A tleap script that builds the chain and sets N, CA, C and O, in Angstrom:
source leaprc.protein.ff14SB
mol = sequence {
  NMET VAL GLN ASN GLY ASN GLY LYS ARG ILE
  MET VAL ILE GLU ASP GLU ALA THR ILE PRO
  ALA LEU ILE ALA GLU VAL LEU GLU GLU ALA
  GLY TYR MET VAL LEU THR ALA GLU ASP GLY
  PRO SER GLY LEU SER ILE LEU GLN GLN PRO
  GLY ILE ILE ASP MET LEU VAL THR ASP VAL
  GLY LEU PRO GLY GLY LEU ASN GLY ARG GLN
  VAL ALA ASP ALA ALA ARG VAL THR ARG PRO
  ASP LEU GLN VAL LEU PHE ILE THR GLY TYR
  ALA GLU ASN ALA ALA VAL GLY ASN GLY LEU
  LEU GLU PRO GLY MET GLN VAL LEU THR LYS
  PRO PHE ASP ILE PHE ALA LEU ALA ASN LYS
  VAL LYS GLU MET SER GLY ALA VAL ASN ARG
  CSER
}
set mol.1.N position { 108.050 91.476 132.276 }
set mol.1.CA position { 107.703 91.053 131.565 }
set mol.1.C position { 108.413 90.055 130.607 }
set mol.1.O position { 109.583 89.725 130.418 }
set mol.2.N position { 107.003 89.659 129.994 }
set mol.2.CA position { 107.591 88.506 129.309 }
set mol.2.C position { 108.360 88.100 128.002 }
set mol.2.O position { 107.609 88.262 127.040 }
set mol.3.N position { 109.580 87.635 127.635 }
set mol.3.CA position { 110.683 87.434 127.510 }
set mol.3.C position { 109.527 86.564 126.117 }
set mol.3.O position { 108.958 85.477 126.214 }
set mol.4.N position { 109.515 87.909 124.487 }
set mol.4.CA position { 108.561 86.675 123.646 }
set mol.4.C position { 109.515 87.975 122.440 }
set mol.4.O position { 108.855 88.678 121.674 }
set mol.5.N position { 111.030 88.064 122.496 }
set mol.5.CA position { 111.304 89.311 121.355 }
set mol.5.C position { 112.325 88.152 120.491 }
set mol.5.O position { 112.870 88.562 119.466 }
set mol.6.N position { 112.527 86.921 120.867 }
set mol.6.CA position { 113.279 86.111 120.157 }
set mol.6.C position { 114.019 86.158 119.199 }
set mol.6.O position { 113.965 85.774 118.031 }
set mol.7.N position { 115.184 87.009 120.227 }
set mol.7.CA position { 116.089 87.834 119.852 }
set mol.7.C position { 116.168 88.500 118.341 }
set mol.7.O position { 117.267 88.586 117.795 }
set mol.8.N position { 114.937 88.981 117.664 }
set mol.8.CA position { 114.639 89.901 116.656 }
set mol.8.C position { 115.374 91.045 117.532 }
set mol.8.O position { 115.522 91.300 118.727 }
set mol.9.N position { 115.856 91.742 115.948 }
set mol.9.CA position { 116.545 92.928 115.943 }
set mol.9.C position { 115.852 94.189 116.114 }
set mol.9.O position { 114.930 94.327 115.310 }
set mol.10.N position { 115.998 95.021 116.812 }
set mol.10.CA position { 115.904 96.123 116.922 }
set mol.10.C position { 116.624 97.782 116.677 }
set mol.10.O position { 117.089 98.389 117.642 }
set mol.11.N position { 116.628 98.299 115.451 }
set mol.11.CA position { 117.444 99.514 115.481 }
set mol.11.C position { 116.486 100.577 116.155 }
set mol.11.O position { 115.308 100.741 115.838 }
set mol.12.N position { 117.238 101.344 117.230 }
set mol.12.CA position { 116.022 102.341 117.872 }
set mol.12.C position { 117.233 103.588 117.495 }
set mol.12.O position { 118.442 103.355 117.469 }
set mol.13.N position { 116.508 105.151 117.174 }
set mol.13.CA position { 116.808 106.162 116.434 }
set mol.13.C position { 116.444 107.080 117.170 }
set mol.13.O position { 115.343 107.540 116.866 }
set mol.14.N position { 117.277 107.845 118.620 }
set mol.14.CA position { 116.566 109.080 118.588 }
set mol.14.C position { 117.333 110.066 119.921 }
set mol.14.O position { 118.256 109.518 120.524 }
set mol.15.N position { 117.035 111.114 120.229 }
set mol.15.CA position { 118.240 112.101 119.572 }
set mol.15.C position { 118.368 112.139 121.341 }
set mol.15.O position { 119.455 112.187 121.918 }
set mol.16.N position { 117.302 112.115 121.902 }
set mol.16.CA position { 117.444 112.537 123.597 }
set mol.16.C position { 118.291 111.612 124.276 }
set mol.16.O position { 118.251 110.467 123.826 }
set mol.17.N position { 118.905 111.777 125.061 }
set mol.17.CA position { 119.893 110.861 126.304 }
set mol.17.C position { 119.216 110.013 126.018 }
set mol.17.O position { 119.166 109.294 125.019 }
set mol.18.N position { 118.387 110.088 127.332 }
set mol.18.CA position { 117.796 109.077 128.336 }
set mol.18.C position { 117.036 108.653 127.364 }
set mol.18.O position { 117.689 107.618 127.228 }
set mol.19.N position { 116.167 108.546 126.513 }
set mol.19.CA position { 115.041 108.115 125.674 }
set mol.19.C position { 115.738 106.495 125.178 }
set mol.19.O position { 115.302 105.445 125.650 }
set mol.20.N position { 116.856 106.550 124.173 }
set mol.20.CA position { 117.409 105.181 123.816 }
set mol.20.C position { 117.530 103.791 124.613 }
set mol.20.O position { 117.158 102.625 124.476 }
set mol.21.N position { 118.621 104.959 125.975 }
set mol.21.CA position { 118.800 103.591 126.796 }
set mol.21.C position { 117.362 103.068 127.658 }
set mol.21.O position { 117.288 101.890 128.009 }
set mol.22.N position { 116.603 103.727 127.864 }
set mol.22.CA position { 115.444 103.327 127.987 }
set mol.22.C position { 114.720 102.224 127.250 }
set mol.22.O position { 114.869 101.058 127.617 }
set mol.23.N position { 113.943 102.534 126.231 }
set mol.23.CA position { 114.271 101.927 125.160 }
set mol.23.C position { 114.535 100.479 125.200 }
set mol.23.O position { 113.704 99.607 125.454 }
set mol.24.N position { 115.677 100.329 124.947 }
set mol.24.CA position { 117.141 99.473 124.571 }
set mol.24.C position { 116.440 98.249 126.071 }
set mol.24.O position { 115.992 97.105 125.986 }
set mol.25.N position { 116.591 98.961 127.034 }
set mol.25.CA position { 116.482 98.232 128.812 }
set mol.25.C position { 115.190 97.539 128.141 }
set mol.25.O position { 115.154 96.412 127.648 }
set mol.26.N position { 114.376 98.261 128.215 }
set mol.26.CA position { 112.744 97.145 128.160 }
set mol.26.C position { 112.754 96.489 127.133 }
set mol.26.O position { 112.084 95.478 127.346 }
set mol.27.N position { 113.181 96.496 126.024 }
set mol.27.CA position { 112.828 95.594 124.862 }
set mol.27.C position { 114.490 94.532 125.331 }
set mol.27.O position { 114.461 93.310 125.189 }
set mol.28.N position { 115.003 94.817 125.542 }
set mol.28.CA position { 116.000 93.492 125.853 }
set mol.28.C position { 115.670 92.919 126.983 }
set mol.28.O position { 116.002 91.766 127.260 }
set mol.29.N position { 115.123 93.519 127.586 }
set mol.29.CA position { 114.003 92.125 128.861 }
set mol.29.C position { 113.391 91.489 128.270 }
set mol.29.O position { 113.297 90.290 128.534 }
set mol.30.N position { 112.595 92.193 127.010 }
set mol.30.CA position { 111.673 91.618 126.797 }
set mol.30.C position { 112.595 90.253 125.030 }
set mol.30.O position { 111.959 89.746 124.106 }
set mol.31.N position { 113.804 90.174 125.243 }
set mol.31.CA position { 114.094 89.225 124.265 }
set mol.31.C position { 114.624 89.690 123.414 }
set mol.31.O position { 115.431 88.991 122.801 }
set mol.32.N position { 114.411 90.999 123.027 }
set mol.32.CA position { 115.193 91.451 121.265 }
set mol.32.C position { 116.700 92.422 122.045 }
set mol.32.O position { 117.138 93.076 122.992 }
set mol.33.N position { 116.973 91.708 120.470 }
set mol.33.CA position { 118.784 93.148 120.759 }
set mol.33.C position { 118.349 93.892 119.659 }
set mol.33.O position { 118.105 93.625 118.483 }
set mol.34.N position { 118.305 95.295 120.626 }
set mol.34.CA position { 118.653 96.450 120.283 }
set mol.34.C position { 120.079 97.432 119.802 }
set mol.34.O position { 120.863 97.444 120.752 }
set mol.35.N position { 120.620 98.249 118.602 }
set mol.35.CA position { 120.926 98.784 118.487 }
set mol.35.C position { 120.579 100.136 118.472 }
set mol.35.O position { 119.379 100.388 118.363 }
set mol.36.N position { 121.453 101.154 118.568 }
set mol.36.CA position { 121.241 102.552 119.112 }
set mol.36.C position { 121.885 103.225 118.023 }
set mol.36.O position { 122.774 102.632 117.413 }
set mol.37.N position { 121.479 104.636 117.633 }
set mol.37.CA position { 121.780 105.736 116.846 }
set mol.37.C position { 121.082 106.728 117.976 }
set mol.37.O position { 120.248 106.522 118.857 }
set mol.38.N position { 121.664 107.665 117.628 }
set mol.38.CA position { 121.233 109.698 117.948 }
set mol.38.C position { 121.063 110.329 116.822 }
set mol.38.O position { 121.027 111.556 116.909 }
set mol.39.N position { 120.948 109.862 115.792 }
set mol.39.CA position { 120.840 111.338 114.254 }
set mol.39.C position { 120.679 109.987 113.445 }
set mol.39.O position { 121.014 108.833 113.713 }
set mol.40.N position { 120.039 110.560 112.349 }
set mol.40.CA position { 119.375 110.011 111.344 }
set mol.40.C position { 120.801 109.658 110.223 }
set mol.40.O position { 120.442 108.707 109.528 }
set mol.41.N position { 122.059 110.033 109.879 }
set mol.41.CA position { 122.524 109.501 109.265 }
set mol.41.C position { 123.951 108.727 110.210 }
set mol.41.O position { 125.024 108.417 109.693 }
set mol.42.N position { 123.717 108.612 111.142 }
set mol.42.CA position { 124.468 107.138 112.018 }
set mol.42.C position { 123.551 105.995 111.706 }
set mol.42.O position { 123.823 104.988 111.053 }
set mol.43.N position { 122.104 106.406 112.441 }
set mol.43.CA position { 121.186 105.264 112.116 }
set mol.43.C position { 120.916 104.514 110.858 }
set mol.43.O position { 120.734 103.297 110.839 }
set mol.44.N position { 120.894 105.316 109.764 }
set mol.44.CA position { 121.219 105.083 108.067 }
set mol.44.C position { 122.372 104.083 108.142 }
set mol.44.O position { 122.372 102.932 107.705 }
set mol.45.N position { 123.125 104.578 108.627 }
set mol.45.CA position { 124.644 104.161 108.111 }
set mol.45.C position { 124.058 102.611 108.681 }
set mol.45.O position { 123.789 101.773 107.821 }
set mol.46.N position { 123.906 102.328 109.865 }
set mol.46.CA position { 123.765 100.650 109.686 }
set mol.46.C position { 123.229 100.242 109.100 }
set mol.46.O position { 123.388 99.327 108.292 }
set mol.47.N position { 122.101 101.109 109.499 }
set mol.47.CA position { 120.573 100.102 108.422 }
set mol.47.C position { 121.068 99.609 107.312 }
set mol.47.O position { 120.623 98.538 106.900 }
set mol.48.N position { 122.165 100.344 106.552 }
set mol.48.CA position { 122.514 100.021 105.035 }
set mol.48.C position { 123.720 99.260 105.239 }
set mol.48.O position { 124.547 99.263 104.328 }
set mol.49.N position { 124.002 98.460 106.531 }
set mol.49.CA position { 125.564 97.522 106.650 }
set mol.49.C position { 124.440 96.236 106.072 }
set mol.49.O position { 123.272 96.452 105.751 }
set mol.50.N position { 125.087 94.961 106.041 }
set mol.50.CA position { 124.699 93.415 106.024 }
set mol.50.C position { 123.972 93.383 107.457 }
set mol.50.O position { 123.846 94.163 108.402 }
set mol.51.N position { 123.592 92.184 107.159 }
set mol.51.CA position { 122.920 91.926 108.392 }
set mol.51.C position { 121.447 92.318 108.911 }
set mol.51.O position { 121.026 93.475 108.927 }
set mol.52.N position { 120.747 91.222 109.321 }
set mol.52.CA position { 119.468 91.317 110.173 }
set mol.52.C position { 119.054 92.311 110.408 }
set mol.52.O position { 119.910 92.874 111.090 }
set mol.53.N position { 117.622 93.404 110.176 }
set mol.53.CA position { 117.489 94.055 111.349 }
set mol.53.C position { 116.059 94.014 111.071 }
set mol.53.O position { 115.582 94.484 110.038 }
set mol.54.N position { 115.371 93.452 111.990 }
set mol.54.CA position { 113.514 93.580 111.717 }
set mol.54.C position { 112.771 94.881 112.124 }
set mol.54.O position { 111.741 94.953 111.454 }
set mol.55.N position { 112.886 95.820 112.874 }
set mol.55.CA position { 112.210 96.938 112.522 }
set mol.55.C position { 113.313 97.766 113.118 }
set mol.55.O position { 114.403 97.690 113.686 }
set mol.56.N position { 112.421 98.589 112.672 }
set mol.56.CA position { 113.640 99.803 112.956 }
set mol.56.C position { 112.028 101.236 114.003 }
set mol.56.O position { 110.954 101.688 113.605 }
set mol.57.N position { 112.719 101.364 115.172 }
set mol.57.CA position { 111.693 102.969 115.852 }
set mol.57.C position { 112.783 103.780 116.109 }
set mol.57.O position { 113.826 103.613 116.742 }
set mol.58.N position { 112.202 104.908 115.331 }
set mol.58.CA position { 112.625 106.112 115.379 }
set mol.58.C position { 112.140 107.363 114.975 }
set mol.58.O position { 111.669 107.659 113.877 }
set mol.59.N position { 112.337 108.242 116.204 }
set mol.59.CA position { 112.289 109.871 116.306 }
set mol.59.C position { 111.736 110.163 114.833 }
set mol.59.O position { 112.335 109.575 113.932 }
set mol.60.N position { 111.015 110.726 114.589 }
set mol.60.CA position { 110.540 111.902 113.350 }
set mol.60.C position { 111.596 112.497 113.327 }
set mol.60.O position { 112.508 112.330 112.517 }
set mol.61.N position { 111.540 113.523 114.555 }
set mol.61.CA position { 112.952 114.574 114.409 }
set mol.61.C position { 114.085 113.972 115.105 }
set mol.61.O position { 114.191 113.424 116.202 }
set mol.62.N position { 115.269 114.342 113.738 }
set mol.62.CA position { 116.358 114.118 114.666 }
set mol.62.C position { 117.199 115.333 113.685 }
set mol.62.O position { 116.987 116.036 112.697 }
set mol.63.N position { 118.114 115.093 114.531 }
set mol.63.CA position { 119.156 116.380 114.339 }
set mol.63.C position { 120.317 115.312 112.729 }
set mol.63.O position { 120.747 114.160 112.681 }
set mol.64.N position { 120.354 115.944 112.192 }
set mol.64.CA position { 122.028 115.444 111.394 }
set mol.64.C position { 121.343 115.600 109.497 }
set mol.64.O position { 121.953 115.277 108.478 }
set mol.65.N position { 120.160 116.101 109.589 }
set mol.65.CA position { 119.847 116.593 107.790 }
set mol.65.C position { 118.937 115.305 107.452 }
set mol.65.O position { 118.199 115.266 106.468 }
set mol.66.N position { 119.076 114.249 108.389 }
set mol.66.CA position { 117.534 113.142 108.502 }
set mol.66.C position { 117.008 112.725 108.939 }
set mol.66.O position { 117.195 111.810 109.741 }
set mol.67.N position { 115.324 113.633 108.315 }
set mol.67.CA position { 114.833 112.875 109.542 }
set mol.67.C position { 113.892 111.649 109.904 }
set mol.67.O position { 113.685 111.189 108.781 }
set mol.68.N position { 113.282 110.942 110.681 }
set mol.68.CA position { 113.050 109.862 110.782 }
set mol.68.C position { 112.295 109.059 109.594 }
set mol.68.O position { 112.407 107.872 109.291 }
set mol.69.N position { 111.322 110.284 108.892 }
set mol.69.CA position { 110.947 109.444 107.714 }
set mol.69.C position { 111.586 109.046 106.865 }
set mol.69.O position { 111.435 107.898 106.448 }
set mol.70.N position { 113.138 110.496 106.005 }
set mol.70.CA position { 113.799 110.217 105.460 }
set mol.70.C position { 114.414 109.182 105.756 }
set mol.70.O position { 114.407 108.386 104.817 }
set mol.71.N position { 115.216 108.649 107.089 }
set mol.71.CA position { 115.815 107.919 107.408 }
set mol.71.C position { 114.673 106.062 106.834 }
set mol.71.O position { 115.027 105.301 105.934 }
set mol.72.N position { 113.640 105.918 107.556 }
set mol.72.CA position { 113.028 104.905 107.236 }
set mol.72.C position { 112.620 104.555 105.797 }
set mol.72.O position { 112.329 103.377 105.591 }
set mol.73.N position { 112.558 105.465 104.727 }
set mol.73.CA position { 112.125 105.238 103.578 }
set mol.73.C position { 113.573 104.661 102.809 }
set mol.73.O position { 113.729 103.683 102.079 }
set mol.74.N position { 114.372 105.505 103.206 }
set mol.74.CA position { 115.860 105.124 102.190 }
set mol.74.C position { 116.469 103.443 103.201 }
set mol.74.O position { 117.396 102.707 102.862 }
set mol.75.N position { 115.867 103.341 104.016 }
set mol.75.CA position { 116.307 102.064 104.466 }
set mol.75.C position { 115.502 100.379 103.861 }
set mol.75.O position { 115.708 99.168 103.790 }
set mol.76.N position { 114.289 101.689 103.476 }
set mol.76.CA position { 113.685 100.638 103.245 }
set mol.76.C position { 113.627 99.891 101.241 }
set mol.76.O position { 113.194 98.965 100.554 }
set mol.77.N position { 114.255 100.897 101.202 }
set mol.77.CA position { 115.380 100.699 99.285 }
set mol.77.C position { 116.114 99.164 99.221 }
set mol.77.O position { 116.059 98.422 98.240 }
set mol.78.N position { 116.651 98.934 100.203 }
set mol.78.CA position { 117.548 97.824 100.362 }
set mol.78.C position { 116.327 97.041 101.313 }
set mol.78.O position { 115.824 96.010 100.868 }
set mol.79.N position { 115.970 97.491 102.391 }
set mol.79.CA position { 115.451 96.417 103.651 }
set mol.79.C position { 113.802 96.235 103.333 }
set mol.79.O position { 113.115 96.045 104.337 }
set mol.80.N position { 113.158 96.271 102.144 }
set mol.80.CA position { 111.867 96.440 101.925 }
set mol.80.C position { 110.486 96.094 103.093 }
set mol.80.O position { 109.376 96.625 103.117 }
set mol.81.N position { 111.115 94.891 104.096 }
set mol.81.CA position { 109.961 94.424 104.349 }
set mol.81.C position { 110.432 95.244 105.927 }
set mol.81.O position { 110.394 94.173 106.532 }
set mol.82.N position { 110.727 95.990 106.745 }
set mol.82.CA position { 111.657 96.683 107.755 }
set mol.82.C position { 110.097 97.233 107.786 }
set mol.82.O position { 109.263 97.810 107.089 }
set mol.83.N position { 110.333 96.540 109.320 }
set mol.83.CA position { 109.265 97.110 110.370 }
set mol.83.C position { 109.263 98.731 110.940 }
set mol.83.O position { 110.147 98.984 111.758 }
set mol.84.N position { 108.505 99.636 110.634 }
set mol.84.CA position { 108.748 100.524 111.074 }
set mol.84.C position { 107.739 101.124 112.527 }
set mol.84.O position { 106.510 101.147 112.596 }
set mol.85.N position { 108.454 101.439 113.273 }
set mol.85.CA position { 107.315 102.957 114.425 }
set mol.85.C position { 107.890 103.870 115.039 }
set mol.85.O position { 108.649 103.844 116.008 }
set mol.86.N position { 107.506 104.656 114.449 }
set mol.86.CA position { 107.602 106.218 114.329 }
set mol.86.C position { 107.012 107.112 115.613 }
set mol.86.O position { 105.848 107.485 115.753 }
set mol.87.N position { 108.065 107.336 116.450 }
set mol.87.CA position { 108.064 107.752 117.912 }
set mol.87.C position { 108.135 109.075 117.671 }
set mol.87.O position { 109.127 109.412 117.024 }
set mol.88.N position { 107.120 110.241 118.108 }
set mol.88.CA position { 107.306 112.182 117.747 }
set mol.88.C position { 106.158 112.932 119.009 }
set mol.88.O position { 105.121 112.681 119.624 }
set mol.89.N position { 106.613 113.392 118.937 }
set mol.89.CA position { 105.913 114.900 119.675 }
set mol.89.C position { 105.398 115.301 118.955 }
set mol.89.O position { 105.093 116.473 119.174 }
set mol.90.N position { 104.924 114.720 117.633 }
set mol.90.CA position { 104.275 116.046 117.213 }
set mol.90.C position { 102.609 115.273 116.715 }
set mol.90.O position { 102.409 114.079 116.935 }
set mol.91.N position { 101.635 116.090 116.103 }
set mol.91.CA position { 100.483 115.454 115.892 }
set mol.91.C position { 101.022 114.418 114.709 }
set mol.91.O position { 102.202 114.483 114.364 }
set mol.92.N position { 100.157 113.507 114.130 }
set mol.92.CA position { 100.699 111.850 114.002 }
set mol.92.C position { 100.528 112.281 112.408 }
set mol.92.O position { 101.009 111.455 111.633 }
set mol.93.N position { 99.997 113.292 111.881 }
set mol.93.CA position { 99.805 113.975 110.286 }
set mol.93.C position { 100.881 114.374 109.923 }
set mol.93.O position { 101.712 114.096 109.059 }
set mol.94.N position { 100.684 115.397 111.078 }
set mol.94.CA position { 102.312 116.296 110.564 }
set mol.94.C position { 104.002 115.660 110.814 }
set mol.94.O position { 105.148 116.077 110.651 }
set mol.95.N position { 103.558 114.837 111.138 }
set mol.95.CA position { 104.785 114.156 111.957 }
set mol.95.C position { 105.605 113.102 110.882 }
set mol.95.O position { 106.785 112.752 110.912 }
set mol.96.N position { 104.432 112.706 109.846 }
set mol.96.CA position { 104.449 111.404 109.028 }
set mol.96.C position { 104.542 111.777 107.819 }
set mol.96.O position { 105.074 110.994 107.032 }
set mol.97.N position { 104.027 113.138 107.311 }
set mol.97.CA position { 103.695 113.318 105.502 }
set mol.97.C position { 102.237 113.094 105.682 }
set mol.97.O position { 101.867 111.962 105.373 }
set mol.98.N position { 100.922 114.274 106.300 }
set mol.98.CA position { 99.944 114.015 106.361 }
set mol.98.C position { 99.301 112.759 106.223 }
set mol.98.O position { 98.680 112.339 105.247 }
set mol.99.N position { 99.598 112.011 107.702 }
set mol.99.CA position { 99.510 109.858 107.697 }
set mol.99.C position { 99.293 109.552 106.470 }
set mol.99.O position { 98.285 109.114 105.916 }
set mol.100.N position { 100.608 109.890 105.976 }
set mol.100.CA position { 100.737 108.673 105.043 }
set mol.100.C position { 101.641 107.714 104.929 }
set mol.100.O position { 102.732 107.773 104.363 }
set mol.101.N position { 100.962 106.493 105.696 }
set mol.101.CA position { 101.607 105.388 106.058 }
set mol.101.C position { 102.375 104.286 104.973 }
set mol.101.O position { 101.450 104.088 104.185 }
set mol.102.N position { 102.888 103.918 104.753 }
set mol.102.CA position { 103.415 102.480 103.856 }
set mol.102.C position { 102.807 101.937 104.739 }
set mol.102.O position { 102.493 102.608 105.723 }
set mol.103.N position { 102.259 99.784 104.613 }
set mol.103.CA position { 102.196 99.157 104.954 }
set mol.103.C position { 103.251 98.631 106.235 }
set mol.103.O position { 104.436 98.645 105.903 }
set mol.104.N position { 103.023 98.255 107.392 }
set mol.104.CA position { 104.658 98.167 108.299 }
set mol.104.C position { 104.929 99.012 109.044 }
set mol.104.O position { 105.675 98.769 109.993 }
set mol.105.N position { 104.448 100.152 108.852 }
set mol.105.CA position { 104.936 101.340 108.998 }
set mol.105.C position { 103.433 102.289 110.216 }
set mol.105.O position { 102.441 102.835 109.733 }
set mol.106.N position { 103.751 102.203 111.788 }
set mol.106.CA position { 102.687 102.813 112.364 }
set mol.106.C position { 103.594 104.011 113.308 }
set mol.106.O position { 104.815 104.146 113.379 }
set mol.107.N position { 102.483 104.811 113.993 }
set mol.107.CA position { 103.423 105.688 114.907 }
set mol.107.C position { 102.836 105.903 116.352 }
set mol.107.O position { 101.614 105.934 116.496 }
set mol.108.N position { 103.708 106.056 117.454 }
set mol.108.CA position { 103.428 105.850 118.409 }
set mol.108.C position { 103.560 107.550 118.821 }
set mol.108.O position { 104.651 108.032 118.518 }
set mol.109.N position { 102.580 108.489 119.469 }
set mol.109.CA position { 102.833 110.022 119.882 }
set mol.109.C position { 103.447 110.001 121.649 }
set mol.109.O position { 103.038 109.378 122.628 }
set mol.110.N position { 104.159 110.614 121.541 }
set mol.110.CA position { 104.450 111.059 122.819 }
set mol.110.C position { 103.780 112.110 123.540 }
set mol.110.O position { 103.103 112.887 122.867 }
set mol.111.N position { 103.859 112.313 125.049 }
set mol.111.CA position { 104.516 111.100 125.218 }
set mol.111.C position { 103.890 109.811 125.582 }
set mol.111.O position { 102.664 109.850 125.484 }
set mol.112.N position { 104.580 108.216 126.134 }
set mol.112.CA position { 103.533 108.288 125.732 }
set mol.112.C position { 104.366 106.741 126.931 }
set mol.112.O position { 105.591 106.767 127.048 }
set mol.113.N position { 103.820 105.954 127.434 }
set mol.113.CA position { 104.003 104.341 128.160 }
set mol.113.C position { 105.256 103.393 127.550 }
set mol.113.O position { 105.305 102.619 126.594 }
set mol.114.N position { 106.398 103.886 128.709 }
set mol.114.CA position { 107.404 102.987 127.524 }
set mol.114.C position { 106.764 100.944 127.809 }
set mol.114.O position { 107.374 100.013 127.284 }
set mol.115.N position { 105.804 100.788 128.493 }
set mol.115.CA position { 105.107 99.402 128.701 }
set mol.115.C position { 104.272 99.151 127.216 }
set mol.115.O position { 104.238 98.090 126.591 }
set mol.116.N position { 103.506 100.652 126.782 }
set mol.116.CA position { 102.456 100.231 125.443 }
set mol.116.C position { 104.404 100.058 124.432 }
set mol.116.O position { 104.825 98.915 124.255 }
set mol.117.N position { 105.156 101.115 124.001 }
set mol.117.CA position { 106.145 100.840 122.831 }
set mol.117.C position { 106.330 99.204 123.188 }
set mol.117.O position { 106.337 98.456 122.210 }
set mol.118.N position { 106.420 98.842 123.984 }
set mol.118.CA position { 106.939 97.609 124.258 }
set mol.118.C position { 105.555 96.829 123.615 }
set mol.118.O position { 105.812 95.970 122.771 }
set mol.119.N position { 104.567 96.982 123.837 }
set mol.119.CA position { 103.570 96.108 122.987 }
set mol.119.C position { 103.092 96.405 121.654 }
set mol.119.O position { 102.504 95.661 120.868 }
set mol.120.N position { 103.446 97.634 121.526 }
set mol.120.CA position { 103.031 98.007 120.148 }
set mol.120.C position { 105.379 97.321 119.376 }
set mol.120.O position { 105.496 97.548 118.172 }
set mol.121.N position { 106.267 96.898 119.815 }
set mol.121.CA position { 107.292 96.047 119.063 }
set mol.121.C position { 107.092 95.312 118.747 }
set mol.121.O position { 107.374 94.938 117.609 }
set mol.122.N position { 106.181 94.366 120.014 }
set mol.122.CA position { 105.607 93.354 120.124 }
set mol.122.C position { 104.942 92.718 119.098 }
set mol.122.O position { 105.244 91.711 118.457 }
set mol.123.N position { 103.525 93.818 119.013 }
set mol.123.CA position { 102.539 93.575 118.041 }
set mol.123.C position { 103.276 93.649 116.479 }
set mol.123.O position { 103.500 92.664 115.775 }
set mol.124.N position { 103.494 94.636 116.238 }
set mol.124.CA position { 104.363 95.080 115.316 }
set mol.124.C position { 105.472 93.530 114.651 }
set mol.124.O position { 105.538 93.133 113.488 }
set mol.125.N position { 105.768 93.301 115.156 }
set mol.125.CA position { 106.979 92.070 115.024 }
set mol.125.C position { 106.396 91.054 114.991 }
set mol.125.O position { 106.322 90.506 113.891 }
set mol.126.N position { 106.097 90.748 115.539 }
set mol.126.CA position { 104.819 89.542 115.121 }
set mol.126.C position { 104.456 89.267 113.653 }
set mol.126.O position { 103.945 88.188 113.353 }
set mol.127.N position { 104.754 90.400 112.544 }
set mol.127.CA position { 104.480 90.036 111.938 }
set mol.127.C position { 105.731 89.914 110.990 }
set mol.127.O position { 105.479 89.849 109.787 }
set mol.128.N position { 106.823 89.882 111.317 }
set mol.128.CA position { 108.101 89.918 110.751 }
set mol.128.C position { 108.248 88.853 110.571 }
set mol.128.O position { 107.868 88.073 111.444 }
set mol.129.N position { 109.090 88.155 108.916 }
set mol.129.CA position { 108.924 87.112 108.936 }
set mol.129.C position { 110.606 86.725 108.444 }
set mol.129.O position { 110.835 87.105 107.296 }
set mol.130.N position { 111.552 86.173 109.002 }
set mol.130.CA position { 112.461 85.965 108.851 }
set mol.130.C position { 112.974 85.329 108.114 }
set mol.130.O position { 113.062 84.180 108.546 }
set mol.131.N position { 113.736 85.545 106.399 }
set mol.131.CA position { 113.984 84.040 105.745 }
set mol.131.C position { 115.240 83.273 105.655 }
set mol.131.O position { 115.247 82.159 105.132 }
savepdb mol mol.pdb
quit
């Protein structure tokens, strides 16, 4: 895989044990820096800390009282330009609130090929602007 992440930072929130490690491995090989969390509250805590995070990749259904959409919406309060890729095993409309996605938000439905996810991240992160 061609390295094209240019060190952009991706936050991955996923509660299925093997998925975040696999996503992180593929994205790191592509040149991204990856942070992971296993539930909504711990992911949001990281997102609310100072520092650059270019994109959030999050499952919609998460344990801990905050789902992926709630985490994304809360994170965008302080990071309004945060790119968000939701990954879900549910139908897209049900997963993210009747399909109402804000600009910079997209959905990838499980099951997906890990390289399809990497390509989607590459596509979305191309629009990320660091100040």
